[in-house]
N, C-alpha and C positions, 0 to 999 in steps of 0.2 A: 358568807352571804354575798350575793351578787349586787354590784352597783354599776351604774352606767359610767364609762370612762369620760374624762373631761373632753370637751370639744376643742379641737385645735384652734388656737387663737388666730391663726391665719384665716381660717374659715369664718370665724366670727367677724373679723375685720372686713373681709370681703362683703359680707352681708350688711354690715353697717355702712360701708363706704360706697358701694355701687348703687346706682340710681334706677336702673332698669333690669328686669328679670324675666326669664321664661321658666315656668315650673312645669316639668314633664313627668308623666307616669307611664307605666307599661301598657302594651296593647291588651285588648280585652280586659279593661280595668275592673278590679273587684272593689269591695268595700274599703279595704285598707289603702289601696292605691288612690282612689278618688278622695277619701277622707284626708289622706296625707297631703294631696295636692291642694285641697281647699283650705286646710289648716295652715299650710305654708303660705298660700296666697293671702289669707287673712292677716297673718303675722307681718308679712312684708308691707301690706297696705297700711297697717297700724304704724309701721315705721316710716311712712310717707313715701314709699317706693312706687314706681310704675311696674305693674305686674301683668304678664300674659300667661294663662294656663294653656297647655297644649297636650293633646293625646290623640294617637292615631285611631283609637276606637277598636272595634265598633261599639256604639252605644245603643244596640238593638234590644237590650233587655228593658222591659217596661218600667222597672224601678229606677233606671238611670237615663232613659231616653230623653227626659226633659232637660238633662244637663248638657246635651250635645252643643247647644249654642254658647255655652260658657267656655268652650275649649277650642283653640285653634287646631285645625287639622294639618296645617302646613306652616312652616316658618319662611316667610317671603324674604326676598333679598333686601328690601327696605329696612325691615326689622333687624335682620342679621348685620347689616352695615352699621347699625347703631351700637354694635358690640355689647349686647346684654349679657348678664351673667346667667348661665343656665343652671338650674337646680333640678336634679333628677331624683325622684323619690320611689321607693319600693321596687327597685329594678336591679337585677343581678348581672345583666350583661347588656351591651349596646343593642343587640338584636331584639331585645324585649321591648324596645321603644319603636320598633318598626321603621318606616321610612324617615321618621324624624331624626334618626341617628346620622344619616347623611346630611341632613339640612342644618345640623348644629356643628358640623365639622369646623374646627378652628376656633370655636368659642370656648372660653374658660367655663369649665363644668364642675359642679360640686354634687356628689352623690351621697344621699342619705338612705340607708337600707339596712335590712336585717336578714337578708338571705345569705346563707353560708356557701352556696354553690354559684357557679357562673364566672365569667371572665371579668377581671378587674378593669374598670375603665373610669374615666373622669380625671380632671386635673387634681382635684382634692376629693377625699372620701372620708365619711364617718359611717363605718359599718359595724353594727353591733348584733352579731348572730343570736345572742342570747335574749335579745328583746323580743317579746311576744308579738309585737306589731311595729310597723314603721311609725304609726301615729304616736306611740309612746316615745320614740326617738325624737319626733318633732316636738313633743312636750318638753323634752330636755332642752331643746333649742329655745323654746319660749323662755324657760327659766334662765338659761345662760345669757340671753339678750335682754332679760328683765322686761318682757312684753306681757301685758295682762291677758289672762285667759278668760274670755267671756263665756257665758252659758252656751252660746251658739258654737263657739270654737270647742268647748269642752265636749259637746255632743259629737262633733266630727272626730275628736280624739278617741272618745269612748267607742264610737261605731266601728272605727278601724280596728281597735283592740278586740271588740266583741266578735267581729267576723273572723279574724285570724286566730282567735283563741277558741273558736267553737262555743262562744258564750261561756267561757271559763273552763270548758272541758279539757283543753289541752295544756293546762298549767300544771307543772310538776311540783313535787315537794321542794321546800327551801326557796320558794320564789315569792316570799312575802312582800318584796319590794314592788312587785307588779300589783298586788292587791292594794297596797298603800297608795300607789299612783292612781289607781282606779277610784279609790275612796275619795281622793282629792277632787276628781271629776264629778263624782256624785254630790259632794258638798258644794260644788259650783252650780248645781241645779239639774244635772243629768238624771233622768229616770230610767233605771235598768228595765222596768216594765215596758216603757214606751220603746226603748231601743230593741227589746226582744220582739215586740210586735212589728217594728219596722223591718227586722231581719226575716221573720218567719210568716208574717200575716199578709193579707191582701192578695193571696194567690188566686188565680182564676181556676175554674173547673177544668179548663183545657190543660192547664199546667199539671193538675193532679192526674188527668188521664194520660198525659205524656210520660209523667214519672212512672205510672203503673206499667206502661208499655216497655220502658227501659228496664224495669225490674223483671218483667216477663221475659225479656231477651237475655237477661244475665246468665252467664255460664260459670260453672265451677270447674277450674282446671288445675293441673299440677298437684294432684292429690288433695284438692280442696284448699290449697294455700293461696290460690289466686282467683279472684272474681273479675270478669270482664263484662262490659256492655257497650253497645254502639248506638250512635244516632246518625241517621242518614238524611241527606238532603230531601228525599222523598217524604220524610216525616212531616215536613211543613205543609203538605197538602191535606193532611188528616188531623194534625195536632197543632197546638200553639207552642212553637219551639223557641220563641224569643226569650222566655223566662227560663234561665238555666236551672234544671233540677239537680245539678251535679252534687251540691252539698248534701241534699237529702238522700240522694242515691248512694254517695260514699258512706254516709252514716249507717244506712240500712245494710249495705253489703259488708262493711267492716264488722257489723254485729254478728255475722254468721260465724259459728264456732270453727276455729282453725284457720280462718282467713288472715293472711299476712299482708297481701297487696291487692289493691283494686285499681284497675285500668279502665278508663272511660274514653272511648274513641268517638270523635265527632267528625263526620265527613264535611269538608269545606269545598268551595268552588275551586276549579282548576286542579283537581286530583290531589289536593292536600288533606292532611288530617291533623286535627287538634287533639292532643292527648292530655288527659288529667291523670295524675298519679297520686295515690294515697297508700300509706302503710300503717299497720296497727302499731300501737305503742309498745307491744310486746315483741314486735319484729325487729330484726337487726338490719333489714333492708333499708338502704338510704336512697329513697326515690329522688331526692334532689340531685345526687350524683348520677343516677340513671337518666333523669331528664336532661342533665347537662351533656351527657354523651350523645343525646339526640338533638342538640342545639337549643335546649331549653334551660330551665333552672328552677330554683325554689328552695324549699326546706328539706330536712331529712325525712319528714313524714308527709309532706304535701308539696307537689310541684306540678309543672306543666311544660308542654313543648308543642311547637307546630312543626310537623314533618312534611317535607315536600314529596310525599308518596301517598298512594291511596290507602284506605283503611286496611284492606286484606294484607297488603305487603307490610305496612307499618305494624300491624298486629303480630304477624309472624316474627318480625325482627325483635319486637319488644318481649314477646313471650320467650324467645330463645335467650335474651339477655337476662330476664328475670329468673329463668330456670338455672342459669349459671350462677347467679347470685345466691339462690336458695341452696345450691350444692356446695358453695364455697365454705 
């Protein structure tokens, strides 16, 4: 039976002893990233610390746009000179925090994460790849430091878990410890019904039309084992593209019989491409390793990368790489 390893006493001592902190998450933050940052921020505030949250963004999705003002976009020299302790959450490599990676150079950094791929970084690390979410790792930190978990904090911890677990869909057998941790959060006042509505509800009609267009564009390739779809900058003229439909898109495309891998390409400014990777639970393809080879990272079944090439070139390279993996 799995249990979380003890947190290094050096890390706990740093968190107890230091007075000023910067809490950083990865670019294009998702539910687990933002929830982990906010839960870490709340914990440090309860400990009487001075805390700054930072994220390179973007915060263009409607469900998170209101949070932009809570996060620094840059670490200025005045803050850096005070030598704050940097805490990075839900991030598998320094590239995933964008321009902030250069701005925290020379500062002591502690990384809390559950991604198995990516480049090791940070002065200290607590990495638990078997944790379903980074928020459940932060929950271990609350317990180790004996900090009370309020209902508001419990909601952050649950939301990060819910988004990364596909609302319990991605939990395998013999992982009862995960359900027991989640039960603790429910007992603290979290409503799974409300959390599910927060994850899946409140979508605009424009979002539904955009999702429909991406499904219509989907292609079945490599003998039906791979599904791909693409989003173009031009789409913003006709559809509401700020709300990412990728999670719904992945779920639908992975439900097609025989599909092992889904690739979602999003055109970015400057000839770059954001790529989302998913693989089915039956597939042996490790999309985390695939994403890492393209400068990204993530999990065995879910990952992402930003490639400095246009969609058509990126797509060609990725399909060649996936084809080799399928034949291996």
